C-alpha positions as CSV (number, residue, x, y, z in Angstrom):
1,G,83.6,48.2,110.7
2,A,79.8,47.9,112.4
3,D,78.9,45.0,110.0
4,C,82.0,43.0,111.5
5,Q,81.4,43.4,115.5
6,R,81.1,39.1,115.1
7,A,84.1,38.5,113.0
8,D,85.8,35.6,113.3
9,F,89.6,36.5,113.6
10,A,90.9,40.0,114.5
11,T,93.7,39.7,111.8
12,I,94.3,38.6,108.3
13,Q,96.8,36.0,109.0
14,A,94.8,34.2,111.9
15,A,92.2,33.9,108.8
16,V,94.4,32.2,106.5
17,T,96.2,30.3,108.4
18,A,92.6,28.3,109.9
19,A,91.4,28.2,106.3
20,A,91.1,24.9,104.4
21,P,90.7,24.9,100.6
22,G,87.6,26.3,99.2
23,D,87.0,28.5,101.9
24,T,86.3,32.4,101.2
25,I,88.1,34.6,103.3
26,L,85.8,38.2,103.8
27,V,87.7,41.1,104.9
28,C,86.0,43.5,106.8
29,A,86.7,47.7,106.2
30,G,90.1,48.9,108.0
31,I,93.4,49.4,107.8
32,Y,95.2,45.7,108.6
33,H,99.0,46.5,109.5
34,E,100.3,43.2,108.8
35,R,102.0,41.0,106.1
36,V,99.9,38.0,104.6
37,S,101.8,34.8,103.6
38,I,99.7,32.2,101.9
39,T,100.3,28.8,101.7
40,T,97.2,27.1,101.3
41,S,95.6,26.4,97.7
42,E,92.3,27.2,96.6
43,I,91.3,29.7,99.4
44,T,89.5,33.3,98.2
45,L,91.1,36.8,100.1
46,R,88.2,38.9,99.3
47,A,87.4,42.5,100.7
48,K,84.1,43.9,101.5
49,G,83.4,47.3,100.4
50,A,84.3,49.9,98.0
51,P,87.4,50.1,96.3
52,G,90.2,51.9,99.4
53,D,87.6,50.4,102.2
54,V,90.1,47.4,103.0
55,T,94.2,48.7,102.9
56,V,96.5,45.7,104.1
57,D,99.9,48.3,105.1
58,A,102.7,46.3,105.4
59,D,104.6,49.3,107.1
60,L,107.7,48.5,104.8
61,L,108.4,45.8,106.8
62,G,107.8,42.8,104.4
63,H,105.8,41.5,101.5
64,G,102.1,43.0,101.8
65,I,100.8,39.5,100.4
66,L,102.6,36.2,100.0
67,I,101.5,33.8,98.3
68,T,104.5,30.8,98.1
69,G,103.9,27.7,96.3
70,A,99.9,27.8,96.7
71,H,97.4,27.5,93.7
72,G,94.6,28.4,93.3
73,V,94.1,31.4,95.2
74,T,92.3,34.8,94.3
75,I,93.1,38.1,96.1
76,E,90.2,41.0,95.1
77,G,89.3,44.1,96.0
78,F,92.2,45.3,98.5
79,T,94.4,48.2,98.9
80,V,98.0,47.2,99.4
81,R,100.5,49.6,100.5
82,E,104.3,49.7,101.9
83,G,105.8,46.4,100.6
84,H,109.1,45.5,101.2
85,D,110.1,44.6,99.1
86,N,106.4,44.0,96.7
87,D,102.6,44.4,98.1
88,I,101.6,41.3,96.6
89,F,104.3,38.9,95.7
90,L,104.1,35.0,93.9
91,V,106.8,32.8,94.3
92,N,106.8,29.7,92.6
93,A,102.5,30.0,92.6
94,N,100.5,28.7,89.6
95,G,96.6,29.3,88.8
96,N,96.2,32.5,91.0
97,T,93.8,35.2,90.7
98,I,95.3,38.7,91.5
99,R,92.1,40.9,90.6
100,E,91.0,44.6,91.2
101,N,93.6,45.8,93.9
102,I,95.4,49.0,94.4
103,L,98.9,48.5,94.6
104,T,100.8,51.7,95.9
105,A,104.1,52.4,97.9
106,A,105.4,50.0,97.4
107,V,109.3,49.8,98.0
108,H,110.3,47.1,94.8
109,D,107.9,46.5,92.7
110,P,104.0,46.6,93.6
111,L,103.2,43.1,91.7
112,E,105.9,40.6,91.4
113,L,105.6,37.1,89.7
114,F,108.7,34.4,90.2
115,N,108.7,31.0,88.6
116,S,104.6,31.2,88.9
117,D,102.5,30.1,85.7
118,D,99.3,30.2,84.5
119,N,97.8,33.3,86.6
120,L,95.7,35.5,86.1
121,I,96.2,39.3,86.5
122,E,93.1,42.0,85.7
123,Q,91.8,44.8,86.7
124,N,94.6,45.9,89.2
125,L,95.6,49.9,89.5
126,S,99.2,50.0,90.1
127,V,100.2,53.7,91.1
128,D,102.6,55.9,92.7
129,N,105.2,53.4,93.5
130,L,108.6,55.8,93.4
131,G,111.3,53.5,93.8
132,A,114.2,53.7,91.4
133,N,113.4,50.3,90.1
134,A,109.6,49.9,90.6
135,C,107.8,48.0,88.1
136,G,103.8,48.4,88.0
137,I,103.5,44.4,87.1
138,F,106.8,42.6,86.9
139,L,107.1,38.8,85.5
140,A,110.6,37.4,86.7
141,G,112.4,34.5,86.8
142,G,110.7,31.9,84.4
143,S,106.7,33.0,85.3
144,D,105.0,31.6,82.0
145,R,101.7,32.0,80.2
146,N,100.6,34.6,82.8
147,I,97.4,36.9,81.5
148,V,97.7,40.0,82.5
149,R,94.8,42.1,81.0
150,H,92.9,45.3,81.9
151,N,95.2,46.6,84.2
152,T,96.3,50.8,84.8
153,L,100.3,51.1,85.7
154,R,100.5,55.2,86.5
155,N,103.7,56.8,88.0
156,N,105.9,53.6,88.6
157,E,109.3,53.5,87.0
158,W,108.3,51.2,84.4
159,G,104.3,50.0,83.9
160,I,104.6,46.2,82.5
161,Q,108.2,44.4,82.5
162,I,108.2,41.0,81.4
163,G,111.8,39.4,82.1
164,G,113.3,36.1,81.8
165,S,109.6,34.5,81.1
166,N,107.8,33.0,77.9
167,D,104.3,32.9,76.3
168,N,103.1,35.9,78.6
169,L,99.9,37.6,77.1
170,I,100.0,41.7,77.9
171,F,96.1,42.1,76.7
172,E,94.3,46.0,77.2
173,N,96.4,47.3,79.7
174,D,96.4,51.4,80.3
175,A,100.2,52.4,81.3
176,F,100.3,56.0,81.3
177,E,102.6,58.2,82.5
178,N,105.1,55.8,84.1
179,R,108.8,57.6,84.5
180,G,110.9,54.9,82.3
181,N,108.8,52.3,80.1
182,G,105.3,51.9,79.5
183,I,105.7,48.3,78.6
184,R,109.4,46.6,78.4
185,N,110.6,42.8,77.2
186,I,113.8,41.7,78.2
187,G,116.2,39.0,79.7
188,N,115.2,37.1,76.0
189,A,111.6,36.7,77.5
190,S,109.8,34.9,74.1
191,G,106.7,34.1,73.0
192,T,105.5,37.6,74.3
193,V,102.1,39.1,72.8
194,I,101.4,42.2,73.4
195,E,98.2,43.7,72.1
196,G,95.5,45.9,72.6
197,N,97.2,48.1,75.4
198,R,97.0,52.0,75.7
199,V,101.0,53.2,76.3
200,F,100.6,57.5,76.5
201,D,103.2,59.9,78.3
202,N,106.1,57.5,79.5
203,G,109.6,58.4,79.7
204,L,109.4,61.7,80.7
205,A,111.1,61.7,83.9
206,P,113.2,58.8,84.4
207,G,115.0,57.6,87.2
208,P,118.8,56.8,87.8
209,L,118.5,53.2,86.9
210,T,116.6,54.0,83.5
211,D,118.5,54.7,80.6
212,G,118.1,57.4,77.5
213,T,116.3,55.0,75.2
214,N,113.0,54.9,76.8
215,A,109.7,54.3,75.1
216,G,106.6,53.4,75.2
217,I,106.9,49.9,74.4
218,R,110.5,49.0,74.5
219,L,111.8,45.0,73.5
220,M,115.3,44.7,74.5
221,S,115.3,41.2,73.9
222,G,113.4,38.2,73.2
223,T,112.0,35.9,69.9
224,R,108.2,35.1,68.9
225,L,107.2,38.6,70.2
226,L,103.6,40.0,69.0
227,V,103.2,43.6,69.0
228,A,99.6,44.8,67.7
229,R,97.1,46.6,67.8
230,N,98.4,49.0,70.4
231,H,98.2,52.6,71.2
232,A,101.0,54.2,72.0
233,F,101.4,58.0,71.9
234,G,103.5,60.9,73.7
235,N,106.2,58.6,74.8
236,L,109.9,59.8,75.2
237,T,112.3,59.0,73.4
238,V,109.8,57.0,71.0
239,D,107.0,55.2,71.4
240,I,107.7,52.0,70.0
241,R,111.3,50.5,70.1
242,Q,112.7,47.3,68.5
243,E,116.2,46.1,70.1
244,A,117.6,43.0,69.8
245,A,114.5,41.4,69.9
246,S,112.6,39.2,66.9
247,A,109.4,40.8,67.1
248,T,106.2,40.9,64.1
249,F,104.5,44.5,64.5
250,E,100.6,44.8,63.6
251,N,98.4,47.6,63.1
252,N,100.0,49.3,66.2
253,H,99.2,53.3,66.7
254,C,101.9,55.5,67.3
255,N,103.9,58.2,65.8
256,T,107.0,57.2,66.6
257,S,109.0,54.3,66.4
258,T,112.9,52.9,66.5
259,P,113.7,51.3,63.6
260,P,111.0,53.7,61.9
261,G,108.2,52.0,60.2
262,L,106.6,50.3,62.9
263,C,103.6,52.4,63.8
264,A,101.1,51.4,60.9
265,H,98.9,54.3,61.6
266,D,100.3,57.3,62.3
267,E,97.5,59.6,63.3
268,G,99.1,62.9,64.2
269,A,98.5,63.9,67.9
270,G,95.6,61.9,68.1
271,H,94.9,58.9,70.2
């Protein structure tokens, strides 16, 4: 852009490679056809301008932004698209912040954490990820104590999936119009707190990998789960489904549940 005629680097990766802990990299408006790999801790990668002004397009050739083994990294304000498999992927990466990004057109999960703890995932939009196994946000492979809050998940196969990961907080997210489940707890993920989320109109167009027992909030397995103060309406086949999971339910607003009785407040068609 006009404000970047004297930019120090021509690519995001070149700036990241040159960065030292404590550095902030401001990325000028434009579309960057690259795959960014971050292994340096305590750096901030921030898009300049309005949402959508700075796009990382991985061109289906690799992850859009990959953080491996680093801590204290912040990724903020980007559109990331066409990641293979992920738009943003954290591996063995603890204590990082992923904020205010738009994640779309990923082959698999637009945002995945693998064996990554104590991260803050907030105010991101995962939208229009059309893969048959696309989770808007996926906490996988022993990713513990992460905070996932104030994100919007729309038109993914599943909105948020917690798998084999413990003690995560899923707080005040909006999961709308995902083809399968809105929020799903699987793989014996335990200690999950699912609180204050709005989960509407999920499960209406499940793909081939999604079975016929979708729900707005689906608890397939795990112990010490807390599901509290969520609003879940218009989901197929039910708003909240408890399977082989041990969970406490408090003051959830919904119409339908399996087993019956999990909706403390039945509000008709209201949201």
